[in-house]
C-alpha positions in Angstrom: 0.1 20.7 -1.2 -2.9 18.3 -1.6 -0.6 15.4 -2.4 1.4 16.1 0.8 -1.8 16.2 2.9 -3.0 12.9 1.4 0.4 11.2 1.7 1.2 12.3 5.3 -1.7 10.3 6.7 -0.4 6.9 5.7 3.3 7.5 5.8 4.0 6.9 9.6 2.3 3.5 9.6 4.2 2.4 6.5 7.5 3.6 7.9 6.9 1.9 11.3 6.0 -1.4 9.6 9.1 -1.2 7.3 11.4 -0.5 10.2 10.0 -3.3 12.3 10.2 -5.7 9.4 13.8 -4.7 8.6 14.8 -5.1 12.3 13.3 -8.6 12.4 14.8 -9.7 9.1 18.3 -8.2 9.9 18.5 -10.4 13.0 17.9 -13.6 11.1 20.5 -16.3 10.6 20.8 -16.2 6.9 21.7 -12.5 6.9 24.3 -13.1 9.5 25.7 -15.8 7.3 25.7 -13.5 4.3 27.7 -10.9 6.3 30.1 -13.6 7.3 30.6 -14.6 3.7 31.7 -11.0 2.9 28.7 -10.0 0.8 28.5 -6.2 0.6 26.2 -4.5 3.1 24.3 -2.7 0.4 23.5 -6.0 -1.4 22.4 -7.6 1.9 20.1 -4.7 2.7 18.4 -4.2 -0.6 18.5 -7.7 -2.2 17.8 -9.9 0.7 16.6 -8.0 3.7 14.3 -5.4 2.1 12.7 -8.0 -0.2 11.6 -10.1 2.8 10.6 -7.1 5.0 8.5 -5.3 2.3 5.8 -8.0 2.0 3.5 -6.7 4.8 4.3 -3.1 3.7 2.9 -3.8 0.2 -0.3 -5.2 1.7 -0.7 -2.3 4.1 -0.1 0.2 1.3 -3.0 -1.3 -0.7 -5.2 -1.2 2.4 -4.2 2.4 3.1 -5.4 3.4 -0.4 -8.9 3.2 0.8 -8.2 5.9 3.4 -6.6 8.0 0.6 -9.7 7.7 -1.5 -11.9 8.7 1.5 -9.5 11.6 2.3 -9.6 12.8 -1.3 -13.2 13.9 -0.7 -12.1 16.3 2.0 -8.8 17.4 0.4 -10.4 18.2 -3.0 -13.1 20.2 -1.3 -10.7 22.2 0.8 -8.3 22.9 -2.0 -11.1 23.4 -4.6 -9.8 20.8 -6.9 -12.2 19.3 -9.4 -12.0 15.5 -9.0 -13.9 12.4 -8.1 -13.8 13.2 -4.4 -15.3 16.6 -4.9 -17.9 15.2 -7.3 -18.9 12.7 -4.7 -19.3 15.4 -2.0 -21.3 17.6 -4.3 -23.5 14.6 -5.4 -24.2 13.9 -1.7 -25.1 17.5 -1.1 -27.5 17.5 -4.1 -28.9 14.1 -3.2 -27.9 12.7 -6.6 -28.2 9.1 -5.6 -27.3 7.6 -9.0 -24.0 9.5 -9.1 -23.1 8.6 -5.6 -23.8 4.9 -6.4 -21.7 5.1 -9.6 -18.8 6.7 -7.7 -19.0 4.1 -4.9 -18.8 1.3 -7.6 -15.9 3.0 -9.3 -14.0 3.5 -6.0 -14.7 0.0 -4.9 -13.5 -1.4 -8.2 -10.3 0.6 -8.0 -9.8 -0.6 -4.4 -10.3 -4.3 -5.5 -7.9 -3.9 -8.4 -5.2 -2.4 -6.2 -5.6 -5.1 -3.6 -5.2 -7.7 -6.4 -2.1 -5.9 -7.6 -0.7 -5.9 -4.0 -1.3 -9.7 -3.7 0.3 -10.3 -7.1 3.3 -8.2 -6.1 3.6 -10.1 -2.8 3.5 -13.4 -4.8 6.2 -12.1 -7.1 8.4 -10.9 -4.2 8.0 -14.2 -2.2 8.1 -17.4 -4.2 6.5 -19.3 -1.3 3.3 -17.5 -1.8 3.0 -18.4 -5.5 2.0 -22.0 -4.7 0.3 -21.5 -1.4 -3.2 -22.9 -1.2 -2.9 -24.8 -4.5 -2.2 -28.1 -2.8 -1.1 -29.7 -6.1 
């Protein structure tokens, strides 16, 4: 139940962005050419279209993780789960400033790492991004 509550918040935005990206990519010329060449629809959808449409979705998913971290404080308190979110809430209530600062540093570090992973995944998915900004 707590996982469903945390996941439901970010799911509609990710689905809308995926749908919009797929509609835009499916209307492109190179996919029309692939269909005309007789490539299987499944291959077109998963190998070509989804790979190009998923780039903004990966970035949004990494950004949405911040909301999941913030939501974990409430969800862990409501469902009485012992976790970092509940520890943060109890530390705030007890005015334990050192623990709150440590949790903020941990949450921020985790968010930075996930954003880096999303950028790396985007570079892996789109070869044009691998050499962007290098100028060499």
